[in-house]
Structures are given as structure tokens and as C-alpha cells.
NUSESE-658922 format. One record per residue: residue in one letter; x, y, z of N, C-alpha, C in turn; chain; residue number from 1. Coordinates in steps of 0.2 Angstrom, whole numbers, plus 5000, padded with zeros to 4 digits. Layout:
N
 code n_px n_py n_pz ca_px ca_py ca_pz c_px c_py c_pz unit pos
    A    X    Y    Z     X     Y     Z    X    Y    Z    A NUM
...
END
This chain:
235
 code n_px n_py n_pz ca_px ca_py ca_pz c_px c_py c_pz unit pos
    X 5214 4055 4539  5216  4050  4535 5220 4044 4540    A   1
    X 5223 4047 4545  5226  4044  4549 5223 4042 4556    A   2
    X 5215 4045 4557  5213  4045  4563 5211 4037 4563    A   3
    X 5210 4033 4559  5208  4026  4559 5214 4021 4561    A   4
    X 5221 4024 4561  5226  4020  4562 5227 4018 4569    A   5
    X 5232 4013 4571  5233  4012  4577 5236 4017 4582    A   6
    X 5234 4019 4588  5236  4024  4593 5244 4026 4593    A   7
    X 5248 4020 4591  5256  4021  4591 5257 4026 4584    A   8
    X 5254 4024 4578  5256  4028  4572 5253 4035 4573    A   9
    X 5247 4035 4577  5244  4043  4577 5249 4047 4580    A  10
    X 5251 4044 4587  5255  4048  4591 5262 4050 4588    A  11
    X 5265 4044 4585  5271  4045  4580 5270 4052 4575    A  12
    X 5264 4051 4571  5262  4056  4567 5262 4063 4569    A  13
    X 5259 4063 4575  5258  4070  4578 5264 4072 4580    A  14
    X 5269 4069 4583  5275  4073  4585 5279 4073 4578    A  15
    X 5280 4069 4573  5283  4070  4568 5281 4076 4564    A  16
    X 5274 4077 4563  5273  4084  4559 5275 4090 4561    A  17
    X 5277 4091 4567  5281  4097  4569 5288 4095 4569    A  18
    X 5290 4090 4574  5297  4088  4575 5301 4087 4570    A  19
    X 5300 4086 4564  5304  4086  4558 5307 4093 4555    A  20
    X 5302 4098 4556  5304  4104  4554 5309 4107 4560    A  21
    X 5309 4106 4567  5313  4108  4571 5320 4104 4569    A  22
    X 5319 4098 4568  5325  4094  4566 5330 4099 4560    A  23
    X 5325 4100 4555  5329  4104  4550 5332 4110 4552    A  24
    X 5330 4113 4557  5332  4120  4558 5338 4118 4563    A  25
    X 5338 4113 4566  5344  4112  4572 5350 4109 4568    A  26
    X 5348 4105 4561  5353  4103  4556 5357 4109 4553    A  27
    X 5353 4114 4552  5356  4120  4548 5360 4123 4553    A  28
    X 5357 4125 4559  5361  4128  4564 5368 4125 4565    A  29
    X 5367 4119 4566  5374  4115  4567 5379 4115 4562    A  30
    X 5376 4115 4555  5382  4117  4549 5384 4123 4549    A  31
    X 5380 4129 4551  5384  4135  4551 5387 4136 4557    A  32
    X 5387 4132 4563  5392  4132  4568 5399 4128 4565    A  33
    X 5398 4123 4562  5403  4119  4560 5408 4123 4553    A  34
    X 5404 4127 4550  5407  4130  4544 5411 4136 4547    A  35
    X 5413 4138 4554  5417  4144  4556 5424 4143 4553    A  36
    X 5427 4138 4555  5434  4138  4551 5434 4138 4543    A  37
    X 5431 4138 4539  5430  4137  4533 5431 4143 4530    A  38
    X 5433 4143 4522  5433  4150  4518 5426 4154 4518    A  39
    X 5426 4158 4515  5420  4164  4516 5415 4160 4511    A  40
    X 5417 4157 4505  5411  4154  4502 5407 4149 4504    A  41
    X 5409 4145 4510  5407  4139  4514 5402 4143 4518    A  42
    X 5405 4148 4522  5403  4150  4528 5396 4155 4525    A  43
    X 5397 4158 4519  5391  4162  4517 5385 4158 4515    A  44
    X 5387 4152 4512  5381  4146  4511 5378 4145 4518    A  45
    X 5380 4143 4523  5378  4142  4529 5374 4147 4533    A  46
    X 5377 4153 4532  5374  4160  4534 5368 4161 4531    A  47
    X 5367 4159 4525  5361  4162  4521 5356 4156 4521    A  48
    X 5357 4149 4524  5353  4144  4523 5345 4146 4527    A  49
    X 5347 4147 4534  5341  4149  4537 5336 4155 4535    A  50
    X 5340 4160 4533  5336  4166  4530 5333 4163 4524    A  51
    X 5335 4159 4519  5331  4157  4513 5325 4153 4514    A  52
    X 5326 4150 4520  5320  4145  4521 5315 4150 4525    A  53
    X 5316 4154 4528  5312  4159  4531 5309 4164 4524    A  54
    X 5312 4165 4519  5310  4169  4514 5304 4165 4511    A  55
    X 5306 4157 4510  5301  4153  4506 5294 4153 4511    A  56
    X 5295 4153 4517  5290  4153  4522 5285 4159 4522    A  57
    X 5289 4166 4520  5285  4171  4520 5280 4171 4512    A  58
    X 5285 4169 4508  5282  4168  4501 5275 4163 4501    A  59
    X 5275 4158 4505  5270  4154  4505 5264 4156 4509    A  60
    X 5267 4160 4514  5260  4163  4518 5257 4169 4514    A  61
    X 5260 4172 4511  5257  4176  4506 5253 4174 4501    A  62
    X 5255 4168 4498  5251  4164  4493 5244 4162 4497    A  63
    X 5245 4159 4502  5239  4157  4507 5234 4163 4507    A  64
    X 5235 4168 4509  5231  4174  4509 5228 4177 4503    A  65
    X 5230 4174 4498  5227  4176  4491 5223 4171 4488    A  66
    X 5225 4164 4489  5221  4159  4487 5215 4156 4492    A  67
    X 5215 4156 4498  5211  4156  4503 5208 4149 4503    A  68
    X 5211 4143 4503  5207  4137  4501 5207 4134 4510    A  69
    X 5201 4132 4510  5199  4129  4517 5202 4123 4518    A  70
    X 5202 4122 4525  5205  4115  4526 5201 4110 4525    A  71
    X 5204 4103 4524  5200  4097  4523 5196 4095 4529    A  72
    X 5199 4096 4535  5196  4096  4541 5189 4100 4542    A  73
    X 5188 4105 4539  5182  4109  4540 5178 4108 4533    A  74
    X 5181 4108 4527  5178  4107  4520 5174 4101 4519    A  75
    X 5177 4096 4522  5175  4088  4520 5170 4086 4526    A  76
    X 5165 4089 4528  5161  4088  4533 5164 4086 4540    A  77
    X 5162 4081 4544  5165  4081  4550 5169 4075 4550    A  78
    X 5176 4076 4550  5180  4071  4548 5185 4070 4554    A  79
    X 5187 4065 4557  5191  4064  4562 5199 4066 4560    A  80
    X 5202 4070 4565  5209  4072  4563 5213 4070 4570    A  81
    X 5221 4069 4567  5225  4068  4572 5228 4075 4576    A  82
    X 5230 4079 4572  5231  4086  4574 5225 4090 4575    A  83
    X 5226 4095 4578  5220  4100  4578 5219 4104 4573    A  84
    X 5213 4105 4571  5211  4107  4565 5213 4115 4566    A  85
    X 5216 4119 4562  5217  4125  4562 5211 4129 4562    A  86
    X 5211 4136 4565  5207  4141  4566 5205 4143 4559    A  87
    X 5198 4146 4558  5197  4148  4551 5201 4155 4550    A  88
    X 5203 4154 4544  5208  4160  4542 5214 4158 4541    A  89
    X 5215 4151 4544  5222  4148  4543 5221 4142 4537    A  90
    X 5223 4147 4532  5222  4143  4525 5225 4137 4524    A  91
    X 5224 4132 4519  5226  4126  4518 5232 4126 4512    A  92
    X 5231 4129 4506  5236  4129  4500 5240 4135 4500    A  93
    X 5246 4135 4499  5250  4128  4500 5252 4126 4508    A  94
    X 5255 4121 4509  5257  4120  4516 5262 4122 4518    A  95
    X 5262 4126 4523  5268  4129  4526 5273 4124 4528    A  96
    X 5271 4119 4532  5276  4114  4533 5280 4111 4529    A  97
    X 5276 4110 4522  5279  4107  4515 5284 4111 4513    A  98
    X 5282 4117 4513  5287  4123  4511 5293 4123 4515    A  99
    X 5293 4124 4521  5299  4124  4526 5303 4117 4525    A 100
    X 5299 4112 4524  5303  4105  4523 5307 4106 4516    A 101
    X 5304 4107 4511  5306  4107  4505 5312 4111 4504    A 102
    X 5311 4119 4507  5317  4123  4507 5323 4121 4510    A 103
    X 5321 4118 4516  5326  4116  4521 5330 4110 4518    A 104
    X 5327 4106 4515  5330  4100  4512 5335 4101 4507    A 105
    X 5333 4106 4502  5338  4109  4496 5344 4113 4500    A 106
    X 5342 4117 4504  5347  4120  4509 5352 4115 4511    A 107
    X 5350 4110 4514  5354  4104  4517 5358 4101 4512    A 108
    X 5355 4100 4506  5359  4097  4501 5364 4102 4499    A 109
    X 5363 4108 4498  5369  4114  4495 5374 4114 4501    A 110
    X 5373 4113 4508  5378  4112  4512 5382 4106 4513    A 111
    X 5379 4101 4513  5383  4094  4514 5379 4089 4509    A 112
    X 5383 4088 4504  5380  4084  4498 5379 4076 4502    A 113
    X 5383 4074 4506  5383  4067  4509 5377 4066 4513    A 114
    X 5373 4071 4514  5367  4071  4518 5362 4072 4514    A 115
    X 5361 4070 4507  5356  4071  4503 5352 4066 4506    A 116
    X 5353 4060 4507  5349  4055  4508 5343 4057 4514    A 117
    X 5346 4061 4519  5344  4063  4525 5338 4067 4523    A 118
    X 5341 4072 4518  5334  4077  4516 5330 4074 4512    A 119
    X 5331 4069 4508  5326  4065  4504 5322 4061 4508    A 120
    X 5323 4060 4514  5318  4055  4517 5314 4060 4522    A 121
    X 5318 4066 4525  5312  4070  4529 5308 4074 4526    A 122
    X 5310 4077 4520  5305  4082  4516 5299 4078 4515    A 123
    X 5300 4073 4512  5293  4069  4509 5290 4066 4516    A 124
    X 5293 4065 4522  5290  4063  4527 5286 4069 4530    A 125
    X 5288 4075 4530  5285  4080  4533 5278 4081 4529    A 126
    X 5279 4081 4523  5272  4083  4518 5269 4076 4519    A 127
    X 5270 4071 4520  5265  4065  4520 5261 4067 4528    A 128
    X 5265 4068 4533  5263  4068  4539 5256 4074 4540    A 129
    X 5257 4079 4535  5252  4084  4535 5246 4082 4533    A 130
    X 5246 4077 4529  5240  4074  4525 5238 4068 4530    A 131
    X 5242 4065 4533  5241  4059  4538 5237 4062 4544    A 132
    X 5238 4068 4546  5236  4071  4552 5229 4074 4551    A 133
    X 5227 4075 4544  5221  4077  4541 5220 4085 4541    A 134
    X 5226 4088 4541  5224  4096  4540 5227 4098 4533    A 135
    X 5229 4093 4528  5230  4097  4522 5228 4090 4516    A 136
    X 5227 4094 4511  5226  4089  4504 5232 4088 4502    A 137
    X 5232 4083 4497  5239  4081  4495 5240 4086 4490    A 138
    X 5237 4089 4488  5241  4095  4482 5244 4100 4485    A 139
    X 5241 4101 4493  5244  4107  4496 5252 4106 4498    A 140
    X 5253 4099 4500  5260  4097  4502 5264 4096 4496    A 141
    X 5262 4094 4490  5266  4093  4484 5268 4100 4481    A 142
    X 5263 4104 4480  5265  4112  4478 5269 4114 4484    A 143
    X 5269 4114 4491  5273  4116  4496 5281 4115 4494    A 144
    X 5282 4108 4494  5288  4105  4492 5292 4108 4487    A 145
    X 5287 4108 4480  5291  4111  4474 5292 4120 4475    A 146
    X 5288 4123 4479  5289  4130  4481 5294 4130 4485    A 147
    X 5295 4127 4490  5301  4127  4495 5307 4126 4492    A 148
    X 5307 4121 4488  5314  4119  4485 5317 4124 4479    A 149
    X 5311 4127 4476  5313  4131  4472 5316 4137 4474    A 150
    X 5313 4139 4479  5316  4146  4482 5323 4144 4486    A 151
    X 5325 4139 4488  5331  4137  4491 5335 4135 4485    A 152
    X 5333 4135 4479  5338  4133  4474 5342 4139 4473    A 153
    X 5340 4145 4475  5343  4150  4473 5349 4152 4479    A 154
    X 5349 4149 4483  5356  4148  4489 5361 4149 4487    A 155
    X 5364 4145 4482  5371  4146  4480 5373 4153 4476    A 156
    X 5369 4155 4472  5368  4163  4469 5368 4167 4473    A 157
    X 5364 4167 4479  5364  4172  4483 5370 4172 4488    A 158
    X 5372 4166 4489  5378  4166  4493 5384 4169 4490    A 159
    X 5385 4169 4483  5391  4171  4481 5390 4178 4480    A 160
    X 5384 4182 4480  5384  4187  4480 5385 4191 4487    A 161
    X 5383 4187 4492  5384  4190  4499 5392 4188 4501    A 162
    X 5396 4185 4497  5402  4184  4500 5407 4190 4504    A 163
    X 5406 4196 4499  5410  4201  4502 5408 4204 4509    A 164
    X 5401 4204 4509  5398  4206  4515 5399 4202 4521    A 165
    X 5399 4195 4519  5401  4191  4525 5408 4190 4526    A 166
    X 5413 4192 4522  5420  4193  4525 5421 4199 4529    A 167
    X 5416 4204 4527  5417  4211  4531 5415 4208 4537    A 168
    X 5409 4206 4539  5406  4204  4545 5411 4199 4549    A 169
    X 5415 4195 4546  5419  4191  4549 5426 4194 4552    A 170
    X 5426 4200 4548  5433  4204  4551 5432 4208 4557    A 171
    X 5427 4208 4560  5424  4212  4566 5423 4207 4571    A 172
    X 5424 4209 4576  5425  4205  4583 5419 4201 4584    A 173
    X 5413 4205 4584  5406  4203  4585 5404 4197 4579    A 174
    X 5406 4198 4572  5405  4194  4567 5410 4189 4567    A 175
    X 5415 4189 4571  5420  4183  4572 5418 4177 4576    A 176
    X 5413 4181 4581  5410  4176  4586 5405 4170 4582    A 177
    X 5402 4174 4578  5396  4171  4575 5398 4166 4569    A 178
    X 5403 4170 4565  5405  4166  4558 5412 4164 4558    A 179
    X 5415 4165 4563  5421  4163  4564 5428 4168 4561    A 180
    X 5435 4167 4562  5438  4171  4560 5440 4172 4552    A 181
    X 5443 4177 4550  5443  4177  4543 5449 4170 4542    A 182
    X 5446 4166 4537  5451  4160  4534 5455 4162 4529    A 183
    X 5460 4158 4527  5465  4158  4522 5460 4157 4515    A 184
    X 5461 4162 4510  5458  4160  4504 5452 4166 4504    A 185
    X 5450 4169 4509  5445  4173  4509 5445 4180 4504    A 186
    X 5440 4183 4501  5442  4188  4496 5444 4194 4501    A 187
    X 5449 4198 4499  5451  4204  4502 5445 4209 4501    A 188
    X 5447 4213 4506  5442  4219  4507 5443 4225 4504    A 189
    X 5451 4225 4500  5453  4230  4497 5455 4228 4491    A 190
    X 5454 4234 4486  5456  4231  4479 5463 4227 4479    A 191
    X 5463 4223 4474  5470  4219  4474 5475 4223 4470    A 192
    X 5481 4224 4473  5485  4229  4469 5489 4225 4464    A 193
    X 5488 4219 4462  5491  4216  4457 5487 4217 4450    A 194
    X 5492 4217 4446  5489  4218  4439 5491 4212 4434    A 195
    X 5487 4211 4429  5489  4205  4425 5495 4206 4421    A 196
    X 5498 4200 4421  5504  4201  4416 5502 4198 4409    A 197
    X 5508 4198 4404  5506  4196  4397 5505 4189 4397    A 198
    X 5507 4184 4401  5506  4178  4401 5499 4175 4405    A 199
    X 5495 4180 4406  5488  4178  4409 5489 4177 4417    A 200
    X 5494 4178 4420  5495  4178  4426 5496 4183 4430    A 201
    X 5497 4186 4437  5496  4192  4440 5503 4193 4443    A 202
    X 5505 4200 4443  5511  4200  4446 5510 4208 4451    A 203
    X 5513 4209 4455  5514  4215  4459 5516 4220 4456    A 204
    X 5514 4226 4456  5515  4232  4454 5522 4235 4457    A 205
    X 5527 4236 4455  5533  4238  4458 5532 4245 4461    A 206
    X 5535 4246 4466  5534  4253  4470 5541 4257 4469    A 207
    X 5541 4261 4465  5547  4266  4463 5548 4272 4467    A 208
    X 5552 4273 4471  5554  4279  4474 5556 4284 4469    A 209
    X 5552 4290 4469  5554  4295  4464 5558 4300 4469    A 210
    X 5558 4299 4474  5562  4305  4479 5558 4312 4479    A 211
    X 5561 4316 4481  5557  4323  4481 5557 4327 4474    A 212
    X 5551 4330 4472  5551  4333  4465 5555 4339 4466    A 213
    X 5559 4340 4459  5563  4345  4460 5560 4352 4461    A 214
    X 5563 4359 4464  5559  4364  4465 5565 4369 4461    A 215
    X 5560 4374 4459  5564  4380  4455 5567 4385 4461    A 216
    X 5573 4387 4460  5576  4392  4466 5576 4400 4462    A 217
    X 5573 4404 4465  5572  4410  4464 5577 4415 4467    A 218
    X 5581 4419 4462  5587  4422  4467 5584 4428 4472    A 219
    X 5587 4428 4477  5585  4433  4483 5587 4440 4480    A 220
    X 5581 4444 4481  5584  4452  4479 5589 4455 4483    A 221
    X 5593 4457 4478  5599  4461  4481 5606 4457 4482    A 222
    X 5604 4450 4479  5609  4445  4478 5614 4448 4472    A 223
    X 5621 4446 4473  5625  4448  4468 5624 4444 4461    A 224
    X 5625 4448 4456  5623  4445  4449 5627 4439 4447    A 225
    X 5625 4435 4445  5631  4429  4442 5636 4433 4438    A 226
    X 5642 4430 4437  5647  4433  4432 5645 4432 4425    A 227
    X 5646 4436 4422  5645  4436  4414 5651 4438 4409    A 228
    X 5651 4434 4404  5658  4435  4400 5657 4441 4396    A 229
    X 5662 4444 4396  5663  4451  4394 5666 4451 4386    A 230
    X 5663 4453 4381  5666  4453  4374 5670 4459 4373    A 231
    X 5675 4458 4369  5680  4465  4367 5675 4468 4362    A 232
    X 5677 4475 4363  5673  4479  4357 5677 4480 4352    A 233
    X 5673 4481 4347  5675  4481  4339 5676 4488 4338    A 234
    X 5682 4491 4336  5685  4498  4334 5684 4498 4327    A 235
END
């Protein structure tokens, strides 16, 4: 597609088709680092963003092996490409680059809503670049964006499930270096001793000192018997 375009655009497309994915990874890593002082729910989302992107990639790679659609640079006769045509066995549908871009874009939106515009620009640019350099069909990248975005849409739910684990990791010295120290508002790692009150709020259970339990004393053998009252004998 882009082989007939000016050399400047060809060079830009060859760099962008891989460089945007690197940009997404760096952005997610940056947001993970910036989230370290935040409460556990924020850190949990940031910590799971890159694993969710990797999960989307693995799902895409499995689908490629089942569908086995050949690349357009091999199936459509001899066509000129900007990027090198992948080897035989590196299938076309869906586009892994588009899956990575779609999942990273949704993860980026989940972490920083104000960067939605950046995600909306970079993800389609990645998908278009794969068609532009001649290694994918349009349907490869469209399905890739949808697949990646669908997997990453589960990030908020997965992050909520992982919050106790993330809080436990942050409580350890090694985890504190990566995820930051525990912050105010983190969920406690032990059960909350407070109980619900009648008005819907919670109150602390009072601690009552019962003292030592009473013990029964058994008289010692041979000890004098306790005095007894004597009644007069009736004649």
C-alpha cells in the first residue's frame, strides 16, 4: 500500500509501526511508577495494566495458530512492502500489533482519563501503519483493535480482585520498592474488628477485662473441719 508513497512517509511508517507499541509500554510503565504514592486501588490498576496487555497478545497469538491466514505480502502475488514480509508460519489474522495497541489504549484510558485523546490517536495509527507497510489486511487490524480493547476492558474488575494481594505486596520491603509504601485508605490485611451499629455505621467492640476466672478450692486432707452448729437433744 505505502510502497509507492514518498520516501519520507515510508521511513516514518516503518518507524511508527513498531515505535508506537514501545511508546505505549513506556507510558504504562511511567504511570505505574507515578502511582506508587496512591491508594491501593490506583496501584492495583497500574500494576495489572501491562500483564493485561500481555494476556491480550497471548490470546491473539493462539488465534493466529488456529486460523493461519497468510500475509498479503505473500498471498497477493509480488507486491512491494515497506516493512519486511514476515516468514512463513507468522500468520496475518489477527494483527498482534493492533491487539497490543488496542489493549494498551484501553488500559491507558483506565489509568488516566485525561489521556484518552492520546490513546485514541495512537491505537488507530498503529493499526493503519500495519496495512500501510504492507504486512496486514484491513480486517486483520480492525479485529485486532477490538480484541485487544475487549480484553483490556476487564482491567478494572481484575484490579479490584487483586487489591488484597497488591496491599500485601506493598507491605513487604521488596514490594514497597516496586509498588510504593502502603498509603492511607489501603484495605487492612487483617479482619476489621468493628461491627455494624443499629444506625448503619460501625463502632469498635469494647474490650472487657473479666479478670481471672474463679477457681474452686478443695480442702486439704487433715485440715480441721469447719465449725458446725449443735442442736439441743429433745428428751
